[in-house]
C-alpha positions in Angstrom: 88.4 129.0 120.3 90.5 126.5 118.3 94.0 127.4 117.4 94.7 127.7 113.7 96.6 124.8 112.2 99.9 126.5 112.0 99.8 128.4 115.3 102.8 126.4 116.5 106.0 125.0 115.1 108.3 122.3 116.6 112.1 122.1 116.8 113.2 118.6 117.6 116.7 117.5 118.5 117.5 114.1 117.0 117.6 111.0 119.3 120.6 109.1 120.8 123.2 107.9 118.4 125.7 105.0 118.2 129.0 107.0 118.6 131.7 106.0 116.1 134.9 107.9 116.8 136.4 107.0 113.4 133.3 108.2 111.5 132.3 111.9 111.0 129.5 112.7 113.4 127.3 113.9 110.4 127.2 110.2 109.3 126.3 108.7 112.7 123.0 106.7 113.0 120.6 106.1 115.9 121.4 103.5 118.4 118.8 100.9 119.4 118.2 103.0 122.5 117.8 106.1 120.3 115.1 104.4 118.3 113.3 103.4 121.5 113.5 107.0 122.8 111.8 108.3 119.7 108.7 106.4 120.7 108.9 107.8 124.2 109.1 111.3 122.8 106.1 110.7 120.6 104.1 109.6 123.6 105.2 112.7 125.6 104.3 115.0 122.7 100.8 113.5 122.5 99.9 115.7 125.4 100.8 118.9 123.5 98.3 121.4 122.2 99.2 120.7 118.5 100.8 117.6 117.1 102.9 117.9 113.9 101.1 117.4 110.6 104.4 117.3 108.6 108.0 116.4 109.7 111.0 117.8 107.9 114.5 116.7 108.9 118.1 117.7 108.3 119.9 115.5 105.7 122.0 113.8 108.4 121.0 110.1 109.0 120.4 110.5 112.7 117.9 113.3 112.1 116.3 111.4 109.2 115.8 108.3 111.3 114.3 110.3 114.2 111.9 112.0 111.8 110.9 108.7 110.1 110.1 107.1 113.4 108.0 110.0 114.6 106.2 110.3 111.2 105.4 106.6 111.4 103.9 106.9 114.9 101.7 109.9 113.9 101.1 108.8 110.3 102.2 112.1 108.8 104.5 112.8 105.8 108.2 113.5 106.2 111.1 114.4 104.1 114.6 116.0 104.4 115.6 119.5 103.4 118.9 121.4 103.2 120.0 123.9 105.8 118.8 122.1 108.9 122.1 120.3 109.5 124.4 120.8 112.5 127.1 123.4 112.8 129.6 122.6 110.0 132.4 120.6 111.6 133.9 119.0 108.4 137.5 118.1 109.1 137.3 118.4 112.9 138.6 115.3 114.6 136.6 113.4 117.2 136.8 115.1 120.6 136.4 113.5 124.0 133.5 114.9 126.1 135.5 117.5 128.1 137.3 118.9 125.0 134.0 118.8 123.0 132.2 120.9 125.7 135.1 123.4 125.8 134.9 123.8 122.0 131.1 124.3 122.2 131.5 126.9 125.0 134.0 128.8 122.8 131.6 128.6 119.9 128.8 130.2 121.9 131.0 132.7 123.7 132.5 134.1 120.5 129.6 134.0 118.0 131.2 136.2 115.4 134.6 134.4 115.4 135.5 131.2 113.6 136.7 129.3 116.6 135.8 125.7 115.6 134.7 124.0 112.4 133.8 125.9 109.2 131.0 128.2 110.5 130.7 130.9 113.1 127.8 130.7 115.5 126.2 133.7 113.8 126.6 132.0 110.3 125.1 128.7 111.6 122.2 130.5 113.2 121.4 132.6 110.1 121.6 129.4 107.9 119.1 127.4 110.0 116.9 130.5 110.4 116.7 130.8 106.6 115.9 127.0 106.3 113.1 127.2 108.9 111.6 130.3 107.1 111.8 128.5 103.8 109.8 125.5 105.2 107.2 127.7 106.8 106.7 129.5 103.5 106.5 126.2 101.6 104.0 124.6 104.0 102.0 127.5 105.5 99.0 125.4 106.6 101.0 122.6 108.4 102.1 122.4 112.0 105.7 121.6 111.1 108.2 119.6 113.2 111.8 120.3 112.1 114.2 117.6 113.2 117.6 119.2 113.6 120.7 119.2 115.9 121.6 120.5 119.3 124.0 123.4 118.6 122.0 125.0 115.8 118.7 124.4 117.7 120.1 126.2 120.7 121.3 129.1 118.6 117.9 129.6 117.0 115.9 129.3 120.2 118.3 131.6 122.1 118.0 134.2 119.3 114.2 134.4 119.7 114.2 133.8 123.5 117.2 135.7 124.8 116.3 134.9 128.4 118.1 131.6 127.9 121.9 131.4 127.9 122.7 129.5 124.7 125.5 127.3 126.2 123.5 126.4 129.3 120.5 125.6 127.1 122.7 123.4 124.9 124.1 121.6 128.0 120.6 120.8 129.3 119.4 119.2 126.1 118.3 115.6 126.1 118.4 113.1 123.2 115.8 113.4 121.8 114.0 116.6 122.8 111.2 118.6 121.3 110.4 122.3 121.7 107.0 123.8 121.0 107.3 127.3 119.7 104.7 129.9 118.6 104.5 130.5 114.9 105.7 132.8 113.5 107.4 134.5 116.6 109.3 131.4 117.7 108.6 132.2 121.4 109.3 129.0 123.4 106.1 127.5 124.9 107.4 124.3 126.4 109.7 121.3 125.9 109.0 117.6 125.7 110.2 115.9 127.8 110.2 119.0 130.1 113.9 119.7 131.1 114.1 123.4 131.5 
């Protein structure tokens, strides 16, 4: 029996970026390697039970570029939508790797407290959850792929799959990475490339 067209939904973390310490991370773009990795991800996802029929990205350039490359490979439409952006870190200075990981750990460990940036973990999760729901309502017959960001993706998947520790899940993410979820329950089926 064939699955209905919208039996699945994808959450995709954007690809690798060209880090620019003097530029806010929300404005970073993909590196040449990041663009190449998008094609590798598309090849890996070709083995999935349901390829996306529409791609919707956050409004950040790195997510838009990731979505545009994937859409070109699969010849499907794509556009950006509000609410899919990363945890709001406006005004937060660039952090070296160790300090960044410490800040993210605090963010996940104290989800109701404003420990970093302008959103609590709970607020960020509710915001992306609302955005995902809005896209599912708008495109009910599509298998959607939503290109977003590591922290909010981890929060959302953890909320519906509490067997995963959100911080450990975030630490294990690759750039890019796609997660196939059941629709509408958002139960995790698998990841491409498999890294869990």
